[in-house]
N, C-alpha and C positions, 0 to 999 in steps of 0.2 A: 614490798616497797610500793608506795603509790607515787606515781609521777605527778608533776604539776597538772592542773586542770582535772585531777581525779581519775586519770586513766591508770589501770593496773599495770605494773611492770611485768617483764618476762619471767621474773622469779616468784611471782604471786601464784600460789597453788590454786587460788580460786579463779584464775584467769581461764576463760573458756578456750578450748582448743579449736582453732578454725577448721571448718570442714575441708577435707582434701579437695583439691581441684579435680574436677571430673575429666578434664581434657576435652578434646573435640567431640561434639555430639551432634546428631543430625535430627532435626525436626522434633526435639523434645520440648516439654513445657519448660518455662523459665527456671523452675526449681531444680531441673536436672533429673527429674524422676524418669526412670525407664519404664515404659508401659508396653504391653503387647497389644496395641491397638489394631483393629481390623482395618484393611484398606478403605479409604473414604471414596465410595462410588456414587455419592449423592450428586444430583444434578447441580451444575454451577454455570454461571454465565461466562461465555467467551467474549473477549473484547478485541476489536480490531481498529487500530488507528491507521488509516490508509491515506497517504499523502500523494497528491497528483500534480503534475506539471503539464501545462498545455503548450504544445509546439507553436512557435511563433508563426509557422506557416498557416495556421488556422486564421490568424488575424489578417492575413493577406488575401483571404477569400473575398469574393464579392459580398456586399452587405446582405443581399437576399439569401445567399447560400448560408452565411453564418446564422441568420435568423432561423432558417429551417433546422439547422443542426442544433442550435440552442433550444428550440422549442421541443424537439424530440428528447433532448437530455433532461430538460425540466420536467417533462411528463414522467420520465423514468424515476427521477428523484422523488417526485410527489407520490408515485405509486409505492415506492419502497418506504417512504416516510410513514405510511399508514398500514404497513404490513403487520399482521398479527403475531408473527414469530420472530420479529427483529425490531430493535430500537435503532433509529437512525438520527444522528445529529450532524448538521452541516456547518462547516467553518471555512472562512476565507483567510488565506495568507497573502493575498495580493498586496504588494507594497510592504510586507512585513518580512518576507524572505525571498531570496532570489531563485531558490531551487524548487519551490513548491508554490502552487496557486491556490489549492484548496485541500481540505482534509475531511474525510468522512469517518465519523466515529460510529462504528457499528457494534451492536451488542445483541447476543443471542445465545440461547442454550445449545444451539446447533450451529457449528461453524460452517456447515454446508450452506447456510443462508448467505454467508459472505461470498462463497464461491458462486452461488446462483446469481447474486446481484452483479458481481464482477464480470461474469460471463455475459450478462446483458449489456453492461457498459462496454465490454470489448467489441460486441457486435453492433453497437450504435455508431452513428456517423462520427460523433465526437471521439469515440474510442480510438479511431485511427490517428488522432492527434494527441493522445494522452500517454504519458509515461508515469511510472510509480517509483519515485526516488527512494521512498521509505514506506514500509508497511510493517507495523508492530502488532504481534499477536500475543495475547495474554489470557489468563484465567482468573476469575474472581475467587478470593479466598480470605477468610478471616485472619488477621494478623495475630501471631502468637504473642506480640509485645503489648497488646492493649487490653488483655484480660482483666487487669486491675484498674482500668480507667473507667470511671463512672460515666454511664451513658454512651459507651463505645458502640453499642449496637451489634448486630449480627455480622455485618460486613459481607453478606453473601448476595445481596440484591442491590442493584445500583440504579438510581434515578439520575441520569446524566444531564449535563448541559443546562444548569440553572443560572450560571453567570454569563456575563458578556464576553468573557475571555476564558480560554482553556490553555493552560501551559503544560506541555507534554514533553517528556524525555525518557529514553531508555536508561536503565540503571543497573550497574554491576558492582558487587562488593569484591574486595580483595579476598584471596583464599585465606589470609591471616584471620579474617573475621570469623570464619567457620572453625578455626582452631581455638577460639576463645571459649571459656566456660559459659554455660547458660547464664550464670549470675553476672558475669562481666558484660555480656551482650545486653542483658536486661537493664543493667545500670546505665549503660550508655544510651539505650533507647529511652529510658525514663528521662534523662537529661534532654534528649532530642525532642521528645514530646512536650516536655515542660517549656522548652525554649519556643515552641510553636504556639503555645496556648494564647498569648496576647493577640494573635493575628486572627481575629474572629471572622474576618471577611474573606478568608481563603479556606476552601474545602478541599481536602486531599483525598485522592483515590489511589491506592497502591494495588496493582494486580501482578500476577506471578507468571513468569515465562519459562521456568525451569523445564528444559527438555523439549519445548515446543517452539522456541525462537532463540535468536542469538543472545539476547540480554537475559538477565535473571528476573528483572522487574520492569514494568512500565509504570511510571509515576505521572499522574495528571492532577493539576490544581485548578479548580473551578473558582472564578472570582470576578467581581465587577471592578476590582481595584488593582491594576498592574503595579502601582507604587507600593501597595502593601505586600504584594508577592516579592518584589525586588528586595524589600527590607527583610522579609522572612528568610529568603535564600541567603542574604548576607549574614544574618544572625546565625543560621545553621552552619556556616563555614567555621564557626568558632567552637562547635561541639566536638567532643572526642570521637563520636561515631564517624564524623566526616573524614577522619584519618584513614578509614577503611573503605573509602570510595575509590574504585578502580576506574569507572567510566560513568559519566552522567551527561553525555552529549551524543548527538545534537539536541539542542533545546528548541522547541517550537512554540511561538506565540500565535494562537489561533483565535480569530475573532468570530464569535457566533453570528451566523448569517443565514437567513432563510433562503430556501432553494431559488426563488425567483431573483433575489438580489445577487446571490452567488453566481448564477448563470450570466446575469447581466455584466458582471465584472470580468468575464473571461475574454471579452473583446467583441 
């Protein structure tokens, strides 16, 4: 029997039998093929999004003392901005959030660089007035869901900070997501990717935190157009994949700011 619209009925002997559900799978390709891959030990970029708050006591110091502290800190930022083994981008959150004043986006193949810079910051005069409300650590990795997307690229090297704004948040999927078949996950991600396609002014970077930080991913969106990002996030709320979001907060709006302007905003 043939149903309306030409679809074969259940009693049609020519009807293809659907492939059995594979059940939960871990880090397999979207087709569900099980492979005996060797561990991937190739070098990848580590990412650190470190958010800082300046104690209001700093702003009560005499102007000359504040000027000396800021000059020392500006020199530190400038030196690390030209380091050979680390990429540094500086962002201001002054007036945009109450719990953070600035963010340092640090990228390196060696996370020891983050520690070395932070040690210098701790030892600086301004370090005595800084707290770190949030610090997100992640690792760059090619997404398994974009293999079929033309021009997706390798996804292993990142050139950050091209836009005026960076929108950053930690991201955690529900455990139910990992219980879906690879086909189901791929289908939802195809919808997710297609829904994002019209927003050409927003560039996404997804990095991975499994085992090295509290969240599963850190997602950052680089753009000159906050209004376009708002519309993008609103549209993605209607996709099926969004039902499997456990956590995507706090969300940070970071304004790209050169080190001299950033230090001037501290007070």
